[in-house]
C-alpha positions as CSV (number, residue, x, y, z in Angstrom):
1,M,-9.8,21.4,-26.3
2,S,-13.4,20.2,-25.8
3,L,-14.6,18.4,-22.7
4,H,-15.0,15.1,-24.6
5,G,-11.4,15.4,-25.9
6,A,-10.1,16.2,-22.4
7,I,-11.8,13.1,-21.0
8,R,-10.4,10.9,-23.7
9,L,-6.9,12.3,-23.1
10,H,-7.2,11.7,-19.3
11,M,-8.5,8.1,-19.9
12,A,-5.6,7.4,-22.3
13,H,-3.2,8.2,-19.4
14,F,-5.3,6.7,-16.7
15,I,-6.0,3.2,-18.0
16,P,-2.4,2.0,-18.7
17,V,-1.2,3.1,-15.2
18,F,-4.2,1.7,-13.2
19,L,-5.0,-1.3,-15.4
20,P,-4.2,-3.9,-12.7
21,S,-6.4,-2.0,-10.3
22,I,-9.2,-2.0,-12.8
23,V,-8.9,-5.8,-13.5
24,F,-9.0,-6.6,-9.7
25,G,-11.9,-4.3,-9.0
26,L,-9.9,-1.8,-7.0
27,M,-10.6,1.3,-9.1
28,P,-14.3,2.2,-8.8
29,C,-14.0,5.6,-10.5
30,S,-12.4,7.2,-13.5
31,P,-12.3,10.5,-15.4
32,N,-15.0,9.2,-17.7
33,P,-18.5,9.5,-16.0
34,Y,-19.9,6.5,-17.9
35,A,-16.9,4.3,-17.3
36,S,-16.9,5.4,-13.6
37,K,-20.4,3.9,-13.1
38,V,-19.4,0.6,-14.8
39,L,-16.2,0.3,-12.8
40,L,-18.2,1.1,-9.6
41,A,-20.7,-1.7,-10.3
42,Y,-17.9,-4.1,-11.3
43,S,-15.8,-3.5,-8.3
44,I,-18.6,-3.9,-5.8
45,L,-20.1,-7.1,-7.4
46,L,-16.6,-8.7,-7.8
47,H,-15.6,-8.2,-4.2
48,V,-18.9,-9.1,-2.7
49,A,-19.1,-12.3,-4.8
50,Y,-15.5,-13.2,-4.1
51,R,-15.8,-12.6,-0.3
52,C,-18.9,-14.8,0.0
53,T,-17.1,-17.5,-2.0
54,Y,-14.0,-17.2,0.2
55,V,-15.9,-17.5,3.4
56,W,-17.5,-20.7,2.0
57,V,-14.1,-22.1,1.1
58,L,-12.7,-21.2,4.5
59,L,-15.5,-23.1,6.2
60,L,-14.8,-26.2,4.0
61,Y,-11.1,-25.8,4.8
62,I,-11.7,-25.8,8.5
63,R,-14.1,-28.8,8.3
64,Q,-11.5,-31.0,6.6
65,Y,-9.3,-30.8,9.7
66,P,-11.5,-32.0,12.6
67,D,-8.6,-31.8,15.1
68,M,-8.1,-28.0,14.4
69,D,-8.3,-26.2,17.8
70,L,-10.2,-23.1,18.6
71,P,-7.2,-20.7,18.8
72,L,-6.2,-21.7,15.2
73,I,-9.7,-21.2,13.9
74,T,-9.8,-17.8,15.6
75,L,-6.5,-17.0,13.9
76,L,-7.8,-18.0,10.5
77,C,-11.0,-15.9,10.9
78,T,-8.9,-12.9,12.1
79,V,-6.7,-13.1,8.9
80,C,-9.9,-13.4,6.8
81,L,-11.3,-10.3,8.5
82,F,-8.1,-8.3,8.0
83,K,-8.0,-9.2,4.3
84,A,-11.6,-8.2,3.8
85,S,-11.0,-4.9,5.7
86,C,-8.2,-3.9,3.3
87,S,-10.3,-4.3,0.1
88,F,-13.6,-2.9,1.5
89,S,-12.0,0.1,3.3
90,H,-10.3,1.0,0.1
91,L,-13.5,0.8,-1.9
92,F,-15.4,2.7,0.7
93,G,-12.7,5.5,0.7
94,M,-12.6,5.6,-3.1
95,I,-16.4,5.8,-3.4
96,K,-16.7,8.4,-0.7
97,E,-13.9,10.5,-2.2
98,R,-14.6,9.7,-5.8
99,Q,-15.0,13.3,-6.9
100,K,-11.8,14.3,-5.2
101,F,-10.0,11.4,-6.9
102,V,-11.3,12.3,-10.3
103,T,-10.2,15.9,-9.7
104,L,-6.8,14.5,-8.7
105,V,-6.4,12.4,-11.8
106,Q,-7.6,15.3,-14.0
107,S,-4.8,17.5,-12.6
108,C,-2.2,15.0,-13.8
109,F,-0.7,15.0,-17.2
110,K,1.0,12.5,-19.4
111,D,4.5,13.6,-18.1
112,D,3.3,12.7,-14.6
113,F,2.8,9.1,-15.4
114,T,5.9,8.5,-17.6
115,R,8.7,6.6,-16.1
116,N,6.8,6.0,-12.9
117,R,8.7,3.2,-11.2
118,F,5.7,2.0,-9.3
119,S,3.9,1.0,-12.5
120,F,6.8,-1.5,-13.0
121,L,6.9,-2.6,-9.3
122,T,3.1,-3.3,-9.4
123,V,3.5,-5.8,-12.2
124,V,6.7,-7.4,-10.6
125,G,5.1,-7.7,-7.2
126,M,1.8,-9.2,-8.6
127,F,3.8,-12.1,-10.0
128,L,6.6,-12.5,-7.5
129,W,4.8,-12.3,-4.1
130,P,2.3,-15.2,-4.8
131,V,5.1,-17.5,-5.9
132,P,5.9,-18.8,-2.3
133,L,2.2,-19.5,-1.8
134,L,2.0,-21.5,-5.0
135,V,5.1,-23.5,-4.1
136,R,3.9,-24.0,-0.6
137,L,0.7,-25.5,-1.9
138,T,2.6,-28.6,-3.0
139,A,3.4,-29.3,0.7
140,T,-0.3,-29.7,1.6
141,G,-1.4,-31.7,-1.4
142,L,-3.4,-30.6,-4.3
143,R,-6.9,-31.2,-2.9
144,W,-9.5,-29.0,-4.4
145,V,-10.3,-27.2,-1.2
146,N,-6.6,-26.4,-0.6
147,V,-6.3,-25.2,-4.1
148,L,-9.3,-22.9,-3.8
149,Y,-8.1,-21.6,-0.5
150,A,-4.6,-20.9,-1.9
151,I,-6.1,-19.0,-4.9
152,G,-8.2,-16.9,-2.5
153,G,-5.1,-16.1,-0.5
154,I,-3.2,-15.1,-3.6
155,F,-6.1,-12.9,-4.8
156,D,-6.1,-11.1,-1.4
157,I,-2.4,-10.4,-1.2
158,V,-2.3,-9.2,-4.8
159,C,-5.2,-6.8,-4.0
160,V,-3.3,-5.5,-0.9
161,F,-0.2,-4.9,-3.0
162,I,-2.1,-3.2,-5.8
163,I,-3.7,-0.8,-3.4
164,A,-0.4,0.1,-1.9
165,M,1.1,0.7,-5.4
166,Q,-1.9,3.0,-6.3
167,Y,-0.9,5.2,-3.3
168,C,2.8,5.1,-4.2
169,T,2.1,5.8,-7.9
170,L,0.4,9.0,-7.0
171,L,3.0,10.0,-4.5
172,E,5.6,9.5,-7.2
173,I,3.9,12.3,-9.1
174,S,4.3,14.6,-6.1
175,T,8.0,13.6,-5.9
176,K,8.5,14.6,-9.5
177,R,6.7,17.9,-9.1
178,F,8.7,18.8,-6.0
179,T,11.9,18.1,-7.9
180,A,10.7,20.4,-10.7
181,A,9.8,23.1,-8.3
182,K,13.2,23.0,-6.7
183,F,14.8,23.1,-10.1
184,T,12.8,26.3,-11.1
185,L,13.9,27.8,-7.8
186,F,17.5,26.9,-8.4
187,M,17.5,28.2,-12.0
188,Q,15.4,31.2,-11.0
189,V,13.3,30.8,-14.1
190,C,10.4,32.5,-12.3
191,K,9.9,34.8,-9.4
192,L,10.4,33.3,-6.0
193,E,7.0,34.2,-4.9
194,K,5.6,32.2,-7.8
195,A,7.8,29.3,-6.9
196,T,6.5,29.2,-3.4
197,D,2.9,29.2,-4.8
198,I,3.8,26.2,-6.9
199,H,5.4,24.5,-3.9
200,Q,2.2,25.1,-1.9
201,D,0.0,23.7,-4.7
202,I,2.1,20.5,-4.7
203,L,1.7,20.2,-0.9
204,N,-2.0,20.5,-1.3
205,F,-2.0,17.9,-4.1
206,T,0.0,15.5,-1.9
207,M,-2.3,16.0,1.1
208,M,-5.3,15.3,-1.2
209,I,-3.7,12.0,-2.1
210,H,-3.2,11.1,1.5
211,S,-6.7,12.1,2.5
212,I,-8.1,9.6,0.0
213,Y,-5.8,6.7,1.0
214,G,-5.0,7.4,4.6
215,R,-7.6,5.1,6.2
216,T,-6.8,2.3,3.8
217,I,-3.1,2.5,4.5
218,L,-3.8,2.3,8.2
219,V,-5.6,-1.0,7.7
220,E,-3.1,-2.3,5.3
221,V,0.0,-1.6,7.4
222,C,-1.7,-3.2,10.5
223,Y,-2.6,-6.3,8.4
224,L,0.8,-6.6,6.8
225,G,2.5,-6.2,10.2
226,F,0.3,-8.8,11.8
227,D,0.8,-11.2,8.8
228,F,4.6,-10.7,8.9
229,I,4.8,-11.7,12.6
230,V,2.5,-14.7,12.2
231,A,4.1,-16.0,9.0
232,F,7.6,-15.5,10.3
233,Y,6.8,-17.5,13.5
234,D,5.1,-20.1,11.4
235,S,8.2,-20.5,9.2
236,L,10.4,-21.1,12.2
237,Q,8.1,-23.6,13.9
238,S,7.4,-25.5,10.7
239,I,11.1,-26.1,10.2
240,R,12.2,-26.6,13.8
241,L,9.4,-28.8,15.1
242,H,7.5,-30.2,12.2
243,G,10.3,-30.7,9.6
244,Q,8.2,-29.0,7.0
245,Y,11.1,-27.4,5.1
246,V,9.3,-26.5,1.9
247,W,6.5,-24.9,3.9
248,G,8.8,-23.1,6.2
249,V,11.1,-21.6,3.5
250,C,8.1,-20.5,1.4
251,T,6.4,-19.0,4.4
252,F,9.6,-17.1,5.3
253,F,9.7,-15.6,1.8
254,Y,6.1,-14.7,2.1
255,S,6.7,-12.9,5.4
256,I,9.6,-11.0,3.7
257,G,7.1,-9.9,1.1
258,C,4.8,-8.4,3.8
259,L,7.7,-6.4,5.2
260,T,8.8,-5.3,1.8
261,S,5.4,-4.0,1.0
262,I,5.5,-1.8,4.1
263,Y,9.0,-0.6,3.2
264,I,7.9,0.4,-0.3
265,V,5.1,2.5,1.1
266,C,7.3,4.1,3.7
267,N,10.0,4.8,1.1
268,A,7.5,6.6,-1.1
269,C,6.4,8.8,1.8
270,E,10.0,9.5,2.8
271,R,11.0,10.5,-0.7
272,V,8.1,13.0,-1.0
273,K,8.9,14.5,2.4
274,R,12.6,14.8,1.6
275,K,11.9,16.5,-1.7
276,A,9.5,19.0,-0.1
277,E,12.1,19.9,2.5
278,K,14.8,20.4,-0.1
279,F,12.8,23.1,-1.6
280,N,12.7,24.9,1.7
281,S,16.5,24.5,2.2
282,E,17.2,25.9,-1.3
283,L,14.9,28.9,-0.7
284,F,16.7,29.5,2.6
285,R,20.1,29.4,0.9
286,L,19.0,31.9,-1.7
287,M,17.7,34.3,0.8
288,R,20.8,34.0,3.0
289,E,23.0,34.9,0.0
290,N,20.8,37.8,-1.2
291,K,19.9,40.5,1.3
292,E,17.3,42.0,-1.0
293,L,15.3,38.8,-0.8
294,C,15.4,39.0,3.0
295,K,13.3,42.1,2.8
296,N,10.4,40.2,1.1
297,E,7.9,39.5,3.9
298,K,6.2,36.8,2.0
299,L,9.4,34.8,1.5
300,Q,10.4,35.4,5.1
301,L,7.1,34.0,6.3
302,Y,7.3,31.0,4.0
303,V,10.8,30.1,5.1
304,T,9.9,30.5,8.7
305,M,6.8,28.2,8.4
306,K,8.9,25.5,6.8
307,Q,6.0,24.1,4.8
308,T,6.3,20.4,4.4
309,V,4.2,17.2,4.5
310,N,3.8,14.6,7.2
311,F,2.3,11.2,6.4
312,T,0.5,9.5,9.3
313,A,-1.9,6.5,9.3
314,C,-5.0,8.5,10.6
315,G,-2.7,9.9,13.3
316,F,-1.9,6.5,14.9
317,F,1.7,6.3,13.6
318,T,4.0,8.0,11.1
319,L,4.7,6.4,7.7
320,G,8.4,6.4,7.4
321,Y,11.5,4.3,7.9
322,P,11.2,4.2,11.7
323,L,7.9,2.3,11.2
324,V,9.8,-0.6,9.5
325,T,12.3,-0.8,12.3
326,S,9.6,-0.7,14.9
327,I,7.8,-3.6,13.2
328,I,11.0,-5.6,13.1
329,A,11.7,-4.9,16.8
330,A,8.1,-5.8,17.8
331,A,8.3,-9.0,15.8
332,T,11.6,-10.0,17.3
333,T,10.4,-9.4,20.8
334,Y,7.2,-11.3,20.3
335,L,9.0,-14.2,18.6
336,V,11.5,-14.5,21.4
337,I,8.7,-14.6,24.0
338,L,6.9,-17.3,22.0
339,V,10.1,-19.4,21.6
340,Q,11.1,-19.1,25.2
341,F,7.7,-20.2,26.5
342,R,7.4,-22.9,23.8
343,F,3.9,-21.7,23.1
344,I,3.4,-24.4,20.5
345,E,3.7,-27.2,23.1
346,F,0.5,-26.0,24.7
347,G,-1.4,-26.4,21.5
348,V,-2.1,-22.7,20.8
349,L,-0.5,-22.7,17.4
350,D,0.1,-26.4,17.1
351,S,-1.6,-26.7,13.7
352,Y,-0.7,-23.4,12.2
353,Y,1.6,-25.0,9.7
354,L,-1.6,-25.9,7.8
355,L,-2.6,-22.3,7.4
356,E,-2.9,-20.9,3.9
357,L,-2.4,-17.2,4.2
């Protein structure tokens, strides 16, 4: 196949899977060099223009509440910085590692993208997660500043979700390949040494994915964890003290969306790690049942090393199920402290029920 034909084939698989990312300016590179330049310019211009507009709307939003205290303004600005960090850290990582990403996509085939559950989850999440914010908008009145601020919040959370689904979509390819490698090992359709080479190639493929997205995932998990705690506390106080039932219930479901996004990422990481370890377990079983295989030094070394993959957010914490429980535990502790000391009576978060996340 010619180079032009190969590029067209890769683009035919690339566009349907990453179409939401392309539309929202979160895919600044592609297998096609010309399209890659266009996407790069589109992504940068879209997010710079949007961020400048969002800051302007935020200033207007703050000005329409003269009694808004300094801690609440600081909280609004912190949330704004977190959201901006998610998008720009992703774009920076993709631009910096664009050649690595193109190599990654070119190593994928049509079978890698078929029946990828995260393609479906991307579309579902894009439409479901913003619903609480749209319903909550009715509780503050449909003033144009509030509407623009809500639209900005929706754009931000959709971007955060799409970035997470990009990462999970590529990890799902690794999961499928690890499953296929274990099957070839079980059926002994090739030599075991060849199977270990395949397993090692998939490990390298997986670590390449994580090297591209690791920094972005760190920022995203920190933002989602912070947003989960703040939104959950806001939902409790809105109902308990202010009687804002529509606002409180919608904010509660929004906080659940933050936690669910973290869970989806952790679930994808756990699935890949589990599949990688199953290959090692199967290889160990075969060697234990066959004494001739035990004489193979290469297989002995591979079994002893227990080659697997570990996902960390730039070394700060491990991406897995314990992270979800840790966030829930931290949120529970923090909320208990806030409720006990009745923080809201001292005016620190007294106006937070006005916040559009």
